[in-house]
N, C-alpha and C positions, 0 to 999 in steps of 0.2 A: 650089525645087523642090518638086515635087508627090510626096507619098509614097503608094505604092501600098495598097490596103487590106490586102493580106497583110502588108505591114511595119507598118502602123497597129496591126493585130490584135496582131501580136509585141510591139510597144511597149506596148500595154495590160495585155498579160496580164504581161509583163517587170515593169510598174510594179506591178501588183497582188502579183505575188509578193515583190519587195523589201518592200512592206508587211505582208504575210503573214509574212514572215520576223522581222520585228521583234515581231510578234504572238507568234510563235513562242518568240522570246527571252525575252519576257515570261512567256509560260506556264512555260516551263523554270524561270525566276525563282522564280515563286510554288511550283512543285514543291519546289525546293530550299530555299526559305526554310521552307515548312511542314514539311518531313520526309515528303514525299509520293511520293518517288521508289520506294519500296517498296510503295505504295498498290496496285500490281498485281504481283502475285510473276512472272506470266509474261510472255512477249512472242511474238508481238505482240497477241494475245488477252488478256483480263483476266479471271483465274479461268475459263479456257477458255470466255469467251463474248465474244461481239462487243460487246454490252451488259452493262456490269458491275452485279453484284449492288447493291441500294440495304441489303440485312439480312443478317446472317449464316446466318440460315435458308434462303437461297438457294443456299449453298455446301455443298460436303460437309463431312461433319463430321472428315474425316481430312486437311483441305486443306493442313494445315502440313505433315505429313508428306510427302504428294503432291509439293508444290512444292519442298522442300527436296532430295526425289531429284533432282529435273528439274534444279535448280540445281546440286547435284553433278555431275552428268552434265555439263553444259555447261561448267561450271568446268574440269574434267577435259579437255576438248577444247580449251579456251582456255589451258591450262597447257600442254599438247603442243603447240600453235602457238606459244607462248612458246619452248619447249624448241628447238624448229627455229631459231630466229631467233638463241639463245643467250642468253636471258633466264633462265636456269635458276634463279636466285635468287628471282626475282620468281615463277616457275611455280611454286616449292616453297612461297611463300607462301600463294599462292593455294590450292594443295591442302591447305595445313594450315591455312588461316583457318576456326576453330571457329564464327566469329561468324554464320555462314550457316545453322548448325546451329540458330539462335535465330530463326526467323520472328516478324515483327511479328504482332500481333493484328488482326484485320479492323476496318478502320475506314472507314466508308462515306464520310467526306467525304474523306480522303486518297486512297481508290480513284478517286472522281470527279474530285478534282485533277488525279490523274496520268492519267486518260482522257480529260480535255477536252485536256491537253496532247498527247496521242498524236493526238487528231482535228485539232488544229490542224497536227500535223506530218504527216498524212496528206493534208490540203489544200494544205500548202506543196508535198509531194511532187509531188501531181496537178499543179500549177500549174508547177513546174520541168519536168515531162515535156512539158505543153504549151509551155512555153518552148522545150525544145529541139526539139520537131515544127516549131514556127512559125518557129525561127530560119533554117530553110531558105529563106525568102524572101529572105536575104541571101547564098545560096551562090553568086552570080555576083561580085558587089562587096564584099562584107566576110565573107570565110570564117572571120575570127577569131572573129565573132560564132557562127557554128555551133559550131566547136571549142569555145569557151570554155563554150557552153550544154550541150555533150554532156558534156564535162568535170565540170562542175558536177552534173550528173545522176548521174554515176559517184560523184562524192563525197558525194552524197545517199544513195546506197545504202550506201555505208561507214558514213557516220554513222548510218544505222538499224542496221546490225549492231553497231556500236560503241555504241549506245543500249541493245542487247539485253544487251552485256556489262557495262554502267554497272549495270543492275539485277541481273544474276546475281552479280556480285562485290561487291555490297554498297557500291557506290560507291567502288573503288578511286581512290585520291588521283589519279594522274597520268593515269588514263584520264579522270577528269571534267574535268580540265585540257584534255585534247587535243579532249575533246568540245566544249568550249566553242571552242576556237581554232578548231575545224573548222567551227563555226556562222559564226563572223568571216569563213573563207575563202569558205563558200558565199554568205553576203551580198556579199562584195566583189566575186565574179565576177558575181553579179546585177546590181550596180550598174554594173559594167564593161560588160556587155552592153548595159544600158539606155543608157549613155552613148554607146557606139559607134554605137548605131543612130539616135541624135539628133544625130550630129556635124554633121550639113547643116543644122540648126536654129541652131547656134550661129555668130556672128559677132562677132569681138572683135579690134580693131586694136590693143589695149594689151600689150605683152608682160609675161610674170610673168618677171622677173630672176632669174639664176642662184642668187643669195642666198636669194628668196623660195622657189625650188624646192628647194634644199636644206634651208632651215628647215622645210618642208612636209613632207620626208620624215622629218626628225628628229623632229617632230611626231606623225608616224603611227606610227613604231616605237615612240616613247615611250607611247603609248596602248596599244600591243599589249602591251608589258612590262607596264605597270600593270594592263592586264586582266589579265595571268597572274598577276601578285602577288595581285591581287584573290581571283583563283580559290584561290589557294593559301591565303590568309588564310580563305577560306570551309571548306576541307579542315580546316583546323587547327581550326578553332570547331566543325566536325561531330566531331573528334576528341575536343575538351575537352567537348563535350555529352555524347557517348556516355559519356565516363568519370565524368561528373558526374550522368549519367541526367537530365539536362535542367534541373537544378537551378542555382542561384547563376547567374543569367543576367549579373548585374551584374562578375563578376569573368572572364568569357570573353575580353573583348578585352585585360584585361591578361594573362591567361594564354596570350595566343597569341604573346608576346614580339616578337621581330626581326622575324618575317613581317609582322607588322601595323605595326612602325615603318617597315619599309622601303616598304611600300603608302602610308603617310602622307607620308613624307618624299617620295617620287618624286611624290605629287601637287603638292606645292610647285613641283618643276621642270616639271612639265607644265603648270602655271598659266603660269609664267614665260614658257616657252617661246611658249605660244599667244598671250600678251600681246604678243609681240615680232611674231608672224606677223600677229596682228590691225593691230598699227599699221603694219605694211609694206604689208599689202594695202589699207588704209583710205588709206594716200600713194599707191598705184599706181592702183587702180583706183576709179572712181566708185561713189557710193553705190546705184546702180541695176544695177550690173554684177552677174552670176550669183556671181563670186568674192566680192564681199564681201557678198552675201546669205546664202550658204552659211557664209561665215566668222562672221557674226552669229549665226547659228543654232547654229552649233558651241560658241561662246563661250558662249551662253546656256545650252546643256545642260550645259557645264564647271562653271557657276556653280552649276546645280540640282544637278550631281552632287556638287560640294564640300557643299552643304546637306544632301543625304541621307547623306553620310559622317560629317558632324558628329551628324547625328540617330542613326546607327549606333552610332558610338563613345560616346555621352553618352547615348543611351537603352536601353542592355541589347539593341542588335540585334534591333528589332522587326520582324517577319517583312515587312510592307508595305514598309518602308524598304529591307529588302534587295533584294526585286523590283524596286523602282523604282531602285535604285542600279546594278543590273547592266542593265537596259533603257536607263538614260541612258547608261552605257557604251558600250553597241551602237550608240546614236544617234550620240554624238560620233564615234565610229570610222567608221560610216557617211558621215555628214557629211564626215569629213575626207579620207577615201578619195575621195569625189566631188569635192572641192574640188580635190584633187591631179589627179585627170583633166583637171579645168578649167583649172588652171594650166598643165600640159604642153600642153594643146591651143591656150590664148591663146598661148603662147609659139611653137607650131609655125605657127599661123595669121598671127602678126605676121612669122614669118621667111620665109614663102612670099609675102607681101604687100610685103614691105620692100625 
């Protein structure tokens, strides 16, 4: 079936969006691992500039007081919103958080690290906007692509606002976790629209059995839980680092306690379930099938992620390994989600032709 130029354009932009989203997750991981989240004290500008400074001489002498005042005002508005939704205790904690009164000194490297992260975010936002615009090429035959693309754009807007709160509240733990989970949701929607747009390109007469699909869902759920645990480990490490003022890195993992133990133990469960899924897919699909190719890629990413986890555990959490670990986790999730879509598609195609 011939694809119209409009639909080809959508598929190209959608594919580019998925790739840039992975780059954005990597950039966010670099920001987190290097402690550059407060490199730009305001949002969306950086030190009230579209191009941030490279020297402290380029910013006002009273910059600390200025941005502390702005953050206090933003936090009050956010706390008021939390009050409305019944989260009074958290609202009071944010109002009484004295840590925001102690802004970090200007650091050009951290400022530009955060700024590059924001630039990648802008590019991804523009691509998601274009994806939503060009999705109307499917308005007649695949309305779900249009709906998903527009909803994804709304999620990105909320994610941008949440990013400003992450900066303003000194990286409040649960907000960071929500920020990561939203990033995965945006990635999943982009992968879904890409897959839905290319459905006519797939022809697979082999059915994914109910057992394979059930294990696939279990694998995906476990990956999401594992990523959540990983984010919580990072939050605990941040708290320990702050308490120790960045010293004694070799004790951080031990001090993390049960949170780290849960993350490590679940990794073994994730590996086992993926081995089972890999064996079933190799038995059911031929080696040239899209299903086996995706599963092989996913399994490779899992093995690399385990290696990076070992490096983190025994190497005193090197920043580079932290960034690699989080982007590998997102690659595993993306591959598994795409695999799930293809497994359910293969069952549907088989059923309609059987």
